[in-house]
Every structure is written in C-alpha cells, then in structure tokens.
N, CA, C and O atoms as a printed pandas DataFrame, in Angstrom:
     atom_number atom_name residue_name chain_id  residue_number  x_coord  y_coord  z_coord
0              1         N          UNK        A               1    0.825   -1.068   -0.005
1              2        CA          UNK        A               1   -0.110    0.095   -0.052
2              3         C          UNK        A               1    0.922    1.399    0.023
3              4         O          UNK        A               1    1.759    1.604    0.902
4              5         N          UNK        A               2    0.683    2.085   -0.944
5              6        CA          UNK        A               2    1.623    3.397   -0.835
6              7         C          UNK        A               2    1.412    4.152    0.454
7              8         O          UNK        A               2    0.391    4.079    1.139
8              9         N          UNK        A               3    2.564    4.944    0.738
9             10        CA          UNK        A               3    2.272    5.627    1.982
10            11         C          UNK        A               3    1.324    6.673    2.070
11            12         O          UNK        A               3    0.708    6.977    3.091
12            13         N          UNK        A               4    1.229    7.214    0.958
13            14        CA          UNK        A               4    0.087    8.477    0.980
14            15         C          UNK        A               4   -1.217    7.813    1.334
15            16         O          UNK        A               4   -1.917    8.237    2.254
16            17         N          UNK        A               5   -1.546    6.748    0.585
17            18        CA          UNK        A               5   -2.854    6.055    0.936
18            19         C          UNK        A               5   -2.916    5.672    2.508
19            20         O          UNK        A               5   -3.915    5.931    3.180
20            21         N          UNK        A               6   -1.930    5.124    2.965
21            22        CA          UNK        A               6   -1.903    4.771    4.299
22            23         C          UNK        A               6   -2.020    5.898    5.174
23            24         O          UNK        A               6   -2.677    5.768    6.207
24            25         N          UNK        A               7   -1.473    6.981    4.899
25            26        CA          UNK        A               7   -1.591    8.113    5.729
26            27         C          UNK        A               7   -3.148    8.836    5.777
27            28         O          UNK        A               7   -3.599    9.444    6.748
28            29         N          UNK        A               8   -3.790    8.626    4.575
29            30        CA          UNK        A               8   -5.090    8.991    4.530
30            31         C          UNK        A               8   -6.138    7.987    5.293
31            32         O          UNK        A               8   -7.143    8.409    5.864
32            33         N          UNK        A               9   -5.803    6.714    5.233
33            34        CA          UNK        A               9   -6.621    5.875    5.958
34            35         C          UNK        A               9   -6.297    5.884    7.366
35            36         O          UNK        A               9   -7.264    5.614    8.079
36            37         N          UNK        A              10   -5.244    6.112    7.952
37            38        CA          UNK        A              10   -4.906    6.239    9.393
38            39         C          UNK        A              10   -5.437    7.660    9.921
39            40         O          UNK        A              10   -5.860    7.784   11.071
40            41         N          UNK        A              11   -5.388    8.708    9.018
41            42        CA          UNK        A              11   -6.109   10.033    9.429
42            43         C          UNK        A              11   -7.646    9.900    9.476
43            44         O          UNK        A              11   -8.293   10.560   10.289
44            45         N          UNK        A              12   -8.160    9.156    8.719
45            46        CA          UNK        A              12   -9.592    8.923    8.693
46            47         C          UNK        A              12   -9.913    8.077   10.001
47            48         O          UNK        A              12  -10.926    8.320   10.656
48            49         N          UNK        A              13   -9.008    7.063   10.366
49            50        CA          UNK        A              13   -9.419    6.289   11.586
50            51         C          UNK        A              13   -9.194    7.268   12.834
51            52         O          UNK        A              13  -10.014    7.269   13.752
52            53         N          UNK        A              14   -8.030    8.129   12.854
53            54        CA          UNK        A              14   -7.815    8.942   14.062
54            55         C          UNK        A              14   -9.089    9.829   14.188
55            56         O          UNK        A              14   -9.593   10.060   15.287
56            57         N          UNK        A              15   -9.550   10.280   13.109
57            58        CA          UNK        A              15  -10.669   11.318   12.986
58            59         C          UNK        A              15  -11.961   10.633   13.383
59            60         O          UNK        A              15  -12.753   11.206   14.132
60            61         N          UNK        A              16  -12.217    9.307   12.855
61            62        CA          UNK        A              16  -13.581    8.662   12.904
62            63         C          UNK        A              16  -13.735    7.864   14.246
63            64         O          UNK        A              16  -14.839    7.836   14.790
64            65         N          UNK        A              17  -12.753    7.270   14.749
65            66        CA          UNK        A              17  -13.001    6.203   15.780
66            67         C          UNK        A              17  -13.551    7.170   17.015
67            68         O          UNK        A              17  -14.522    6.710   17.616
68            69         N          UNK        A              18  -13.107    8.296   17.407
69            70        CA          UNK        A              18  -13.633    9.094   18.623
70            71         C          UNK        A              18  -15.215    9.173   18.585
71            72         O          UNK        A              18  -15.944    9.042   19.569
72            73         N          UNK        A              19  -15.603    9.397   17.348
73            74        CA          UNK        A              19  -17.195    9.434   17.066
74            75         C          UNK        A              19  -17.843    8.053   17.485
75            76         O          UNK        A              19  -18.805    7.894   18.236
76            77         N          UNK        A              20  -17.112    7.110   16.841
77            78        CA          UNK        A              20  -17.654    5.710   17.311
78            79         C          UNK        A              20  -17.641    5.345   18.750
79            80         O          UNK        A              20  -18.517    4.677   19.299
80            81         N          UNK        A              21  -16.566    5.842   19.328
81            82        CA          UNK        A              21  -16.439    5.726   20.749
82            83         C          UNK        A              21  -17.710    6.444   21.508
83            84         O          UNK        A              21  -18.446    5.846   22.293
84            85         N          UNK        A              22  -17.832    7.701   21.175
85            86        CA          UNK        A              22  -19.109    8.338   21.690
86            87         C          UNK        A              22  -20.292    7.591   21.603
87            88         O          UNK        A              22  -20.984    7.370   22.596
88            89         N          UNK        A              23  -20.593    7.152   20.383
89            90        CA          UNK        A              23  -21.871    6.497   20.177
90            91         C          UNK        A              23  -21.933    5.186   21.079
91            92         O          UNK        A              23  -22.898    4.804   21.742
92            93         N          UNK        A              24  -20.760    4.621   20.962
93            94        CA          UNK        A              24  -20.739    3.165   21.843
94            95         C          UNK        A              24  -21.003    3.553   23.208
95            96         O          UNK        A              24  -21.894    2.936   23.792
96            97         N          UNK        A              25  -20.343    4.528   23.860
97            98        CA          UNK        A              25  -20.645    4.957   25.352
98            99         C          UNK        A              25  -22.065    5.375   25.555
99           100         O          UNK        A              25  -22.676    4.958   26.538
100          101         N          UNK        A              26  -22.631    6.176   24.682
101          102        CA          UNK        A              26  -23.858    6.672   24.776
102          103         C          UNK        A              26  -25.031    5.291   24.878
103          104         O          UNK        A              26  -25.887    5.095   25.741
104          105         N          UNK        A              27  -24.738    4.577   23.824
105          106        CA          UNK        A              27  -25.686    3.350   23.658
106          107         C          UNK        A              27  -25.597    2.566   24.841
107          108         O          UNK        A              27  -26.619    2.229   25.440
108          109         N          UNK        A              28  -24.079    2.142   25.355
109          110        CA          UNK        A              28  -23.970    1.515   26.474
110          111         C          UNK        A              28  -24.689    1.997   27.773
111          112         O          UNK        A              28  -25.309    1.197   28.475
112          113         N          UNK        A              29  -24.589    3.369   28.085
113          114        CA          UNK        A              29  -25.194    3.964   29.047
114          115         C          UNK        A              29  -26.787    3.915   28.885
115          116         O          UNK        A              29  -27.501    3.947   29.887
116          117         N          UNK        A              30  -27.342    3.832   27.546
117          118        CA          UNK        A              30  -28.730    3.762   27.366
118          119         C          UNK        A              30  -29.178    2.193   27.872
119          120         O          UNK        A              30  -30.080    1.984   28.683
120          121         N          UNK        A              31  -28.436    1.246   27.285
121          122        CA          UNK        A              31  -28.716   -0.175   27.811
122          123         C          UNK        A              31  -28.640   -0.236   29.204
123          124         O          UNK        A              31  -29.539   -0.826   29.804
124          125         N          UNK        A              32  -27.675    0.296   29.848
125          126        CA          UNK        A              32  -27.426    0.189   31.417
126          127         C          UNK        A              32  -28.748    0.710   32.094
127          128         O          UNK        A              32  -29.293    0.078   33.000
128          129         N          UNK        A              33  -29.216    1.860   31.617
129          130        CA          UNK        A              33  -30.443    2.559   32.397
130          131         C          UNK        A              33  -31.654    1.871   32.154
131          132         O          UNK        A              33  -32.587    1.957   32.952
132          133         N          UNK        A              34  -31.734    1.050   30.899
133          134        CA          UNK        A              34  -32.744    0.203   30.570
134          135         C          UNK        A              34  -32.797   -1.210   31.431
135          136         O          UNK        A              34  -33.743   -1.997   31.405
136          137         N          UNK        A              35  -31.578   -1.367   32.203
137          138        CA          UNK        A              35  -31.611   -2.554   32.895
138          139         C          UNK        A              35  -30.856   -3.708   32.352
139          140         O          UNK        A              35  -30.766   -4.729   33.035
140          141         N          UNK        A              36  -30.249   -3.624   31.057
141          142        CA          UNK        A              36  -29.635   -4.668   30.305
142          143         C          UNK        A              36  -28.089   -4.417   30.504
143          144         O          UNK        A              36  -27.400   -3.792   29.697
144          145         N          UNK        A              37  -27.663   -4.934   31.584
145          146        CA          UNK        A              37  -26.353   -4.783   32.170
146          147         C          UNK        A              37  -25.298   -5.522   31.140
147          148         O          UNK        A              37  -24.263   -4.949   30.800
148          149         N          UNK        A              38  -25.618   -6.749   30.703
149          150        CA          UNK        A              38  -24.910   -7.612   30.022
150          151         C          UNK        A              38  -24.614   -6.890   28.705
151          152         O          UNK        A              38  -23.428   -6.847   28.378
152          153         N          UNK        A              39  -25.456   -6.356   27.955
153          154        CA          UNK        A              39  -25.211   -5.676   26.634
154          155         C          UNK        A              39  -24.361   -4.452   27.092
155          156         O          UNK        A              39  -23.380   -4.261   26.373
156          157         N          UNK        A              40  -24.511   -3.613   28.086
157          158        CA          UNK        A              40  -23.911   -2.528   28.460
158          159         C          UNK        A              40  -22.431   -2.920   28.498
159          160         O          UNK        A              40  -21.579   -2.221   27.949
160          161         N          UNK        A              41  -22.129   -4.090   29.180
161          162        CA          UNK        A              41  -20.805   -4.587   29.452
162          163         C          UNK        A              41  -20.144   -4.803   28.213
163          164         O          UNK        A              41  -19.034   -4.324   27.983
164          165         N          UNK        A              42  -20.727   -5.450   27.466
165          166        CA          UNK        A              42  -20.174   -6.047   26.078
166          167         C          UNK        A              42  -19.984   -4.712   25.319
167          168         O          UNK        A              42  -18.883   -4.652   24.772
168          169         N          UNK        A              43  -20.760   -3.640   25.145
169          170        CA          UNK        A              43  -20.539   -2.528   24.438
170          171         C          UNK        A              43  -19.240   -1.848   25.272
171          172         O          UNK        A              43  -18.388   -1.286   24.584
172          173         N          UNK        A              44  -19.111   -1.876   26.362
173          174        CA          UNK        A              44  -17.903   -1.236   27.161
174          175         C          UNK        A              44  -16.704   -1.968   26.664
175          176         O          UNK        A              44  -15.751   -1.263   26.332
176          177         N          UNK        A              45  -16.585   -3.275   26.555
177          178        CA          UNK        A              45  -15.408   -4.048   26.121
178          179         C          UNK        A              45  -15.235   -3.650   24.559
179          180         O          UNK        A              45  -14.107   -3.447   24.110
180          181         N          UNK        A              46  -16.348   -3.549   23.776
181          182        CA          UNK        A              46  -16.119   -2.991   22.245
182          183         C          UNK        A              46  -15.600   -1.635   22.328
183          184         O          UNK        A              46  -14.689   -1.303   21.570
184          185         N          UNK        A              47  -16.085   -0.817   23.169
185          186        CA          UNK        A              47  -15.351    0.545   23.416
186          187         C          UNK        A              47  -14.117    0.567   23.825
187          188         O          UNK        A              47  -13.379    1.468   23.427
188          189         N          UNK        A              48  -13.677   -0.359   24.644
189          190        CA          UNK        A              48  -12.275   -0.427   24.910
190          191         C          UNK        A              48  -11.446   -0.895   23.701
191          192         O          UNK        A              48  -10.327   -0.429   23.487
192          193         N          UNK        A              49  -11.974   -1.758   22.973
193          194        CA          UNK        A              49  -11.168   -2.292   21.809
194          195         C          UNK        A              49  -11.091   -1.177   20.818
195          196         O          UNK        A              49  -10.086   -1.076   20.115
196          197         N          UNK        A              50  -12.072   -0.339   20.713
197          198        CA          UNK        A              50  -12.153    0.867   19.937
198          199         C          UNK        A              50  -10.991    1.827   20.134
199          200         O          UNK        A              50  -10.349    2.322   19.207
200          201         N          UNK        A              51  -10.745    2.080   21.646
201          202        CA          UNK        A              51   -9.833    3.016   22.084
202          203         C          UNK        A              51   -8.396    2.462   21.749
203          204         O          UNK        A              51   -7.472    3.148   21.312
204          205         N          UNK        A              52   -8.360    1.256   21.995
205          206        CA          UNK        A              52   -7.038    0.603   21.710
206          207         C          UNK        A              52   -6.688    0.817   20.275
207          208         O          UNK        A              52   -5.533    1.150   20.010
208          209         N          UNK        A              53   -7.623    0.650   19.258
209          210        CA          UNK        A              53   -7.406    0.709   17.896
210          211         C          UNK        A              53   -7.233    2.191   17.531
211          212         O          UNK        A              53   -6.640    2.504   16.498
212          213         N          UNK        A              54   -7.689    3.005   18.278
213          214        CA          UNK        A              54   -7.457    4.426   18.030
214          215         C          UNK        A              54   -6.113    4.915   18.497
215          216         O          UNK        A              54   -5.554    5.865   17.948
216          217         N          UNK        A              55   -5.579    4.235   19.553
217          218        CA          UNK        A              55   -4.217    4.473   20.062
218          219         C          UNK        A              55   -3.130    3.993   18.914
219          220         O          UNK        A              55   -2.164    4.642   18.514
220          221         N          UNK        A              56   -3.510    2.813   18.537
221          222        CA          UNK        A              56   -2.548    2.169   17.622
222          223         C          UNK        A              56   -2.589    2.981   16.141
223          224         O          UNK        A              56   -1.616    3.007   15.387
224          225         N          UNK        A              57   -3.875    3.639   15.853
225          226        CA          UNK        A              57   -4.010    4.482   14.656
226          227         C          UNK        A              57   -2.910    5.740   14.808
227          228         O          UNK        A              57   -2.109    6.055   13.928
228          229         N          UNK        A              58   -3.034    6.331   15.998
229          230        CA          UNK        A              58   -2.362    7.541   16.169
230          231         C          UNK        A              58   -0.953    7.340   16.086
231          232         O          UNK        A              58   -0.267    8.123   15.430
232          233         N          UNK        A              59   -0.365    6.193   16.793
233          234        CA          UNK        A              59    1.081    5.837   16.630
234          235         C          UNK        A              59    1.380    5.421   15.223
235          236         O          UNK        A              59    2.523    5.637   14.822
236          237         N          UNK        A              60    0.467    4.822   14.368
237          238        CA          UNK        A              60    0.829    4.426   12.948
238          239         C          UNK        A              60    0.907    5.766   12.152
239          240         O          UNK        A              60    1.798    5.929   11.318
240          241         N          UNK        A              61    0.048    6.649   12.391
241          242        CA          UNK        A              61   -0.051    8.043   11.667
242          243         C          UNK        A              61    1.278    8.550   11.829
243          244         O          UNK        A              61    2.036    8.665   10.866
244          245         N          UNK        A              62    1.617    8.877   13.069
245          246        CA          UNK        A              62    2.984    9.457   13.388
246          247         C          UNK        A              62    4.191    8.880   12.657
247          248         O          UNK        A              62    5.051    9.554   12.089
248          249         N          UNK        A              63    4.149    7.534   12.741
249          250        CA          UNK        A              63    5.273    6.752   12.012
250          251         C          UNK        A              63    5.184    6.902   10.675
251          252         O          UNK        A              63    6.240    7.024   10.054
252          253         N          UNK        A              64    4.104    6.921   10.062
253          254        CA          UNK        A              64    3.848    7.083    8.550
254          255         C          UNK        A              64    4.277    8.535    7.969
255          256         O          UNK        A              64    4.949    8.752    6.960
256          257         N          UNK        A              65    3.741    9.425    8.825
257          258        CA          UNK        A              65    4.188   10.919    8.517
258          259         C          UNK        A              65    5.794   11.035    8.760
259          260         O          UNK        A              65    6.384   11.836    8.034
260          261         N          UNK        A              66    6.461   10.394    9.601
261          262        CA          UNK        A              66    7.741   10.561    9.651
262          263         C          UNK        A              66    8.541    9.901    8.410
263          264         O          UNK        A              66    9.525   10.434    7.897
264          265         N          UNK        A              67    7.961    8.615    7.982
265          266        CA          UNK        A              67    8.403    7.942    6.880
266          267         C          UNK        A              67    8.320    8.960    5.552
267          268         O          UNK        A              67    9.267    9.097    4.777
268          269         N          UNK        A              68    7.199    9.567    5.429
269          270        CA          UNK        A              68    7.076   10.432    4.354
270          271         C          UNK        A              68    7.826   11.722    4.332
271          272         O          UNK        A              68    8.160   12.301    3.298
272          273         N          UNK        A              69    8.087   12.168    5.660
273          274        CA          UNK        A              69    9.068   13.337    5.622
274          275         C          UNK        A              69   10.481   12.839    5.267
275          276         O          UNK        A              69   11.276   13.607    4.725
276          277         N          UNK        A              70   10.789   11.635    5.547
277          278        CA          UNK        A              70   12.085   11.268    5.301
278          279         C          UNK        A              70   12.283   10.766    3.741
279          280         O          UNK        A              70   13.408   10.701    3.247
280          281         N          UNK        A              71   11.231   10.460    3.097
281          282        CA          UNK        A              71   11.334   10.084    1.784
282          283         C          UNK        A              71   11.296   11.244    0.781
283          284         O          UNK        A              71   11.757   11.111   -0.353
284          285         N          UNK        A              72   10.714   12.435    1.235
285          286        CA          UNK        A              72   10.547   13.554    0.449
286          287         C          UNK        A              72   11.999   14.235    0.338
287          288         O          UNK        A              72   12.673   14.408    1.353
288          289         N          UNK        A              73   12.426   14.592   -0.863
289          290        CA          UNK        A              73   13.828   15.455   -0.825
290          291         C          UNK        A              73   13.501   16.865   -0.433
291          292         O          UNK        A              73   12.483   17.459   -0.788
292          293         N          UNK        A              74   14.506   17.377    0.374
293          294        CA          UNK        A              74   14.326   18.771    0.888
294          295         C          UNK        A              74   15.323   19.460    0.287
295          296         O          UNK        A              74   16.451   19.011    0.082
296          297         N          UNK        A              75   14.863   20.743   -0.054
297          298        CA          UNK        A              75   15.665   21.867   -0.739
298          299         C          UNK        A              75   16.387   22.509    0.336
299          300         O          UNK        A              75   15.686   23.087    1.166
300          301         N          UNK        A              76   17.608   22.532    0.494
301          302        CA          UNK        A              76   18.418   23.148    1.571
302          303         C          UNK        A              76   18.616   24.656    1.392
303          304         O          UNK        A              76   18.790   25.424    2.337
304          305         N          UNK        A              77   18.575   25.028    0.071
305          306        CA          UNK        A              77   18.920   26.432   -0.126
306          307         C          UNK        A              77   17.697   27.547    0.029
307          308         O          UNK        A              77   17.885   28.759    0.123
308          309         N          UNK        A              78   16.493   26.928    0.035
309          310        CA          UNK        A              78   15.383   28.064    0.122
310          311         C          UNK        A              78   15.077   28.171    1.652
311          312         O          UNK        A              78   14.242   28.978    2.060
C-alpha cells in the first residue's frame, strides 16, 4: 500500500474512531439505564477495543508521517 494512501486511511481512523467511541458510550449507558447490564458490559468492552485501535492508529499515523517526511527530498537552499 502506498504511504500516501496509508496516511489517508490512518487519518480517517484517527478522526472517525472517537465518534464511534462516543456512540458506543452513549448506547452502553442507554442499555444500562434500561436494565440490560450484560449488553452494556459488552459495549464497554467493544469501546475499549475501539480505544486501543485509536491509539494504534495515532502511533501508526505518526510513524507514517515520519516516513513520508524522510522520503521527500528537501531543498536546503530555500
């Protein structure tokens, strides 16, 4: 996969996963308020997995941006 495409994908994940986390948190609270503790707990675990994937996406984005910066030629005279 080209590095530019990877950066776009990781940027989309870094921006999109927090929205997914907010929805999962809200829906989990809704299920907990309705008395369905098992579903709320499962959604809490899914939210934790989303949080971990978000952190991995941030690290991957930083690494890919560093790789892109090292691959581009720099003009030292300007």
